[in-house]
C-alpha positions in Angstrom: -23.8 5.3 24.5 -24.1 1.7 25.7 -20.9 0.7 23.9 -18.8 3.4 25.5 -20.1 2.5 29.0 -19.2 -1.2 28.4 -15.7 -0.4 27.0 -14.9 1.8 30.0 -15.5 -1.1 32.3 -12.9 -3.2 30.6 -9.4 -3.3 32.2 -7.0 -1.1 30.4 -5.0 -4.1 29.0 -8.2 -5.2 27.2 -9.2 -1.9 25.7 -8.3 -1.4 22.1 -5.3 0.8 21.4 -6.4 4.1 19.9 -3.3 5.1 17.9 -3.9 7.5 15.0 -3.5 5.9 11.6 -0.9 8.4 10.6 1.3 7.5 13.6 0.9 3.8 13.0 1.8 4.2 9.3 4.9 6.1 10.3 5.9 3.3 12.6 5.5 0.7 9.9 7.5 2.8 7.5 10.3 3.1 10.0 10.2 -0.7 10.6 10.4 -1.4 6.9 13.3 1.1 6.3 15.1 -0.4 9.2 14.8 -3.9 7.7 12.9 -5.1 10.7 10.2 -6.4 8.3 11.2 -8.5 5.3 9.1 -9.2 2.2 9.9 -12.0 0.0 9.2 -11.2 -3.7 9.4 -13.5 -6.7 11.4 -12.5 -9.7 8.1 -11.9 -11.6 6.6 -9.6 -8.9 9.9 -7.7 -8.7 9.8 -7.1 -12.4 6.2 -6.0 -12.3 7.0 -3.6 -9.5 9.9 -2.1 -11.3 7.8 -1.7 -14.4 5.0 0.0 -12.4 7.4 2.5 -10.9 8.7 3.3 -14.4 5.2 3.7 -15.7 4.2 6.0 -12.9 7.3 8.2 -13.4 6.4 8.6 -17.1 2.8 9.4 -16.2 3.8 12.0 -13.7 6.1 13.5 -16.3 3.1 13.7 -18.6 4.8 11.4 -21.1 1.6 9.4 -21.5 -2.2 9.9 -21.1 -4.2 8.4 -18.3 -5.7 5.9 -20.7 -2.2 4.9 -22.0 -1.0 4.6 -18.4 -3.8 2.3 -17.4 -3.4 0.2 -20.5 0.3 -0.3 -19.8 -0.4 -1.1 -16.1 -2.8 -3.8 -17.3 -0.1 -5.1 -19.6 2.4 -5.2 -16.8 0.0 -7.4 -14.9 -0.7 -9.5 -18.0 -4.2 -8.2 -18.7 -4.9 -7.4 -22.3 -8.1 -5.6 -23.3 -9.4 -5.3 -26.8 -10.3 -1.8 -27.9 
């Protein structure tokens, strides 16, 4: 109760914005789609991302088991596990 009393005494420009997470995520999505935010990717990370998208599509199409999917994701990142 003490915290809410203290925060109510702050001027409105000092109070934290209380935007729902969903609304904020939509705003970020729109900014990214509008090319207002740019992300620099290396050739390696772009290849890994493309591979992960392909693997996910195969997994969703049930072309591989969860274990196979996870093993291939690890390989895409360069992680090799012995069985």
